[in-house]
N, C-alpha and C positions, 0 to 999 in steps of 0.2 A: 469410257472403259466399259467392257462387257464382262459378265460373270463367266468364269472359266468352266463352270459346271452346267448351267442351264442356258447361257447365252443372252440373258436379259441385259439391257443397257442400264448402267449404273452411273451415278455421279462420281467424280474423281475423288471425293472425300469419303465415300461409302466404306464402312468397315466390314460390312457383310451384305450379301445379296438379300433384299427383302422378299424375294420369291422363294428361294430354296434354302437360305441361311448359310451358304458357303462363305467362309471368311475370304476377304479380298487380299489380305496381306498388307494393307495400308496401315501405318502406325498412326495413332491419334496424336495431335499436337499437344505438347505439355506446356503448362504455365511455369514461369520461373518460381523457384522455391519460396522466395520472399513474398510473392503475391498469392501463392496457392492457398496458404492458410490464413491470410488476412493479417498477419503480424507485420510490424514495421521491420525494415531492414536493420541488420546489426549496426551499420554505420550511422544511421540516424539516432539510434539509442545510445551509441557510444559518444557521439557528438553532444547529445543532450546531457549525458552524465558528466562529461568533461566540462561543459559550460557551467553546470550547477556547482560542481566541485570548485572550479575556478572562481565563480561568483562568491561563494561562501568564504573560501579562504582569502580571496582578494579583499573582500570587505573587512574581514577580521584582521588580517595582517596589515592591510592598508591603514586602518585606524591606528594600530600600534606604530606603523611606520611614520605617521604624522606626529605621534606623541614622542617616540624615541628615535629621532632621526639620526643620532650618532651611531647606532648599532649597525655595523657592517654585516654581522651574522644575520640579522633580521632582513637585511636587503637580499641576501642569498636565499633565505627561506621564502620571501615573497616571490622571488624570481622562479624558484623551483616549484612552489605550491600553487601559484596563481597565473603567472605569465605564460609559462610553457603549456599547461593544460588549456589556457584560454586561446592561445594561438592554434593549438591542435584542434580545438572545438570549432574555431572559425574556418580552418582549412577543411575539416570533415564536413561541416555544414555546407560550405560552398560545393564540395564534391557531391553531396547528396542532392543539392538543388539541380545540378546538371544531369543527374541520372533520371531514367524513367522509373517511376515507382508510384506508390500510393500517396494519397493526400496527407496521410499521417506522417510519412517520412518528410515531406516538404515542411509541414508544421514544426516537426522536431528540428529540422535544419534552421528554419527562421528563428525559432526561440533560442537555439544554441548560439547562433550568430549574434543576436541582440544581447543576450546575457553576457557572453564573452566580450563583446564590444564594449559594454558598459564597464566591466571590471578593468579591461585593458585601458580604456580612457581614464578611469579613476586613478589607476596606478601610474599612468603616464603623467597626469597632472601632479600627482604626489611627488614623483621623481623630479619634475621640473621645479616645483616649489622648493624641494630640498636642495637641488643643485644651485639654484639662484640664491639660497640663503634667506629667503623671505619668510621662513617659518618663525 
């Protein structure tokens, strides 16, 4: 491309002519918002929060679930407070892993998948033990 004012040859990415300073009209490429400020994407942070929430509630309610197996209300609380956020954390973590993003986002995703996987496995084993009557 050439400068429209002085005719000097310019690169295609030039924002202005280095000779005369005339703007070329080329717009600069912008970075995605999540990477521009160095912050992790909201999905990674949400997945990590859900995984931590699921882990804490799953361990607390899972321990009560082992102790008081006859409580159906406690079963619904465990499902609502631990299993559903755990499944959401795993799904969001997998979605973040397949996106292009910062290394921090990938770490958040891996941690959320591992934490949620631990609590989901723990609650699955607890449910199997209760269902078979081995407790």
